[in-house]
N, C-alpha and C positions, 0 to 999 in steps of 0.2 A: 782183549777181554775186559780190562778195566774200563775202557771207553764205552763198551757195550753196557756194562753195569750202570755207569753214570747216566747214559741216555735213558735207560729203563727207569731209573729213579726219577729223572726229570719228567718223563711222561706220566708217571704215577702221581707226582705232585701236581702236575697240570690238571689231571683228571679230578683230583680232590678239590682243587680251587674252583673248577667249573661246576661242581655239584655241592654248593654250600648247604649245610644242614641236611644233606641227604639221609643221614643216619639219625637225625634228631627226632623223628616222629615216634610217638608212643602209641601203642595199640590200646583201645578202650571201647566204650559204648556211649551212646548219647540218646537222649529222648528230648521232648519239648514240652513247654508249658501248655496246660489244657485250656487256657483262655481262648476266647473266640477270635481275638484280633491277632495281628502279626507281631505285636510288641512284647516286651518283657513286663515284669510286674513293677508297680509303683511303690511297693512296700518291701523291697528287697533288703536283706540284712546288712548290706554295705552302707545303708543310710543315705543313698543318693536321692531318694524320693522320686518324684515324677521324672526327674532328669534321667534316672536309671532305666526308665522304660523307653526313652527316645534317643539316648546317646548312640553314636555310631549308626545312625539310621534305623535304630531298633534292633540291630544285630547284637544281642546281649545274651548272657547266659548265667545260670546258677552253677556253682561248682561245689564239689565235695572236698577232696583232699587239696585241691589247688586254691581253695578259699584261704587256707592257712591262717585261721583266726583273724581274718580281716586284712592281713598283709597283701593278699592276692587281689583285693578289690581294685578295679580299674585296669588290671592286666589284660593283655590281648592275646588270643590264641587262634592260630589257624586250625580249623577243624574240617576234616574231609571224610566222608563216608567211603567205604571200600568196595562196594558193589559196582563194578565197571558198567553194568547195564544201566544204572540210574545216576551214578555219581560223577561229578566233574573232578578234574585233577586239582583244581584250585581250591575247591571247598568254599568256606566262609571264614571271615575273621570276626570273632565275637569278643565282647568285653565282659569281664566278670562283674556283675552288679548284685549278686545274691548268693546265698549258700543253699545247698540241698543235694540230695542223692536219690536215685530211683532205680531199682533193679540193676545194681552193679554198674551204674553209669558214673562217668566223671563230669558230664555236662548235662544240664537241662536247658536247652536252647530256647530262645523265643521261637514262636511258630514260623515267623518269617525267615530267621536265620537257619532253622532246620531245613526249610524248603530250598534255601539258596545253596545248599550242598549239592543239589541235583543238577544234571546236565540239560534238562528241558523242563518246561512247565508241567508236562504230563508226568515226567519222572518225579517231580516234586510231590505230586499227589500220591504217587506210589509210595514214596518214602513216608509221607505223613500217615498213610494207611497202615504202615508197619509199626509205627509208634516208637520202636527202639531199633537202632541200627549200630552195626560195628563201625568204628571210626579210627582214624589216626589223628594225632594232634601234636602241635609244637607251639611253644611261645614265640611270638613275633612282636616287633615294635608297634606300639599304638601310634597312630598318625592323625592329627587334627590340624590340617593346613590353616594358616592364618589365625590360629587360636593360641592365646597364652593360657597358662594355668589360672584357674579361677578359685578364689576362696569363697565358699558359700557358707555364710553364717547360719548355723542351725536355728530353727524356729524356737527352741527352748532356751536359747541364750538370753541373758539379761545383763545389760551394761549397768554398772561395772562389776557385777557379782559373779557372773558365770559366762564363760565363752566356749562355745563348741563350734567347730567348722569341719567341712569336708572339702577336699581338693578335687576339682573337675578338670578334665582335658589334660591329663598327664600323658605325655608322649614317651617314647623310648622303651627300654627293657628293664629299667631300674625299679626297685621298690623303695617307697618312702618308709623308713624304719624309725625315724624320730622327728619330732617337730619342736623347734625352739622359738619362743615368742619373746621379743625384746622391746622394751620401752625406748623410744628414740632419744628422748631428752637426756636420760642419765645411763642408758644402756643396761638397765636392770632386766635380766632375762629369766625365763622360767620354762622348764620342759613341760610340754603338754602330754597328757596320757591318751592312749588309744581307748576311747570310750567303748566303741564297738565298730566293726566293719572299717569304713574309711573315715569315721568321725573321730576327731581329736578334740579334747576338752580340758579345761582347767577352771578351778574356782579361784576367785580373787586374782584375775589376770592383771598384768602391769597396767599402769595408767597411761593416758596420752595416746599419741599415734603409735602404732605397733608394727614392728618389722618381723616377718616370718622367715625362719631359716629351716631348711629341709635336709635331712640326712638321707642320701641315696645309697642303696646297697645293691649289688648284683645278685644273680641267681644262685651262686655257689659260695662256699666258705672262703675261698681264696680271692673273691672279687673285691676290688678296691671300694672303699666308702668315700663319699664326697659330699661336702656341704654346699648347698645352693641357696643363695640369698635372693629373696624377692626384691625386685627393683622398686615396686610400688608398695607403699605402706597401707595398712588398714587404718582408717581415720579414727581420731579420738572418739567421735560420736557414732561409732559403728552401731548397727541395729540388727536385730534378729531378722532373718529372711533375706538380708541384702547379699549382693554378689560383688566381690572386689577383684579387679584384674591384677594379677601378680606382676605383670610386666615381663615375665620370663617364661621360657619353655625348655623342655629337656629333649635332646636329640639322641 
């Protein structure tokens, strides 16, 4: 009898391992941007600018609750519609680049991303004609092969008085919850504030070449926090609008 129970438990554990995240999907609704092309918007509230319309091949989304006052910017979600007649099992992976809600939806997808939930091109047209569809979603790791995280200096920055930046191409499942900027020469550091969305800013930044340290946090209260240090520094003569390769990536 005991052996039979042990075998049953092992089988159940095996099944659970074989179906990772099977119970992680959340039921909701999604719609899409009314613009005429397949991309997202270039004026999204995450502060990514034109990059926010083209990242991830244009498969981007605005979110309501998942925006989380900007913490959710750059997070990736698998979104799939639920009508088996039109929808694929895989759905689409979309990146949050904006905030917004419409008719009890959690996602306002780019037109292209909305259509890519379908199982055929004809089905995509049917979904688009509906405008709003029932969906399931779950958070998934972002993936940007052969890309390091990029520090994009905001256009309103002014060296040496004001520094604002956004982080592009963040992989993985972690959120960036704090940013520390340090002067290399004497290691004078300063915490940056989240100005809005994915944009971090500070007045009177440290002088000289700058090192960026990022605090990563998981999705729940018990998740471990980790500091990640950029391998490449932001040069002393940094300029508004420039992009600097961090030399690191998160997996």
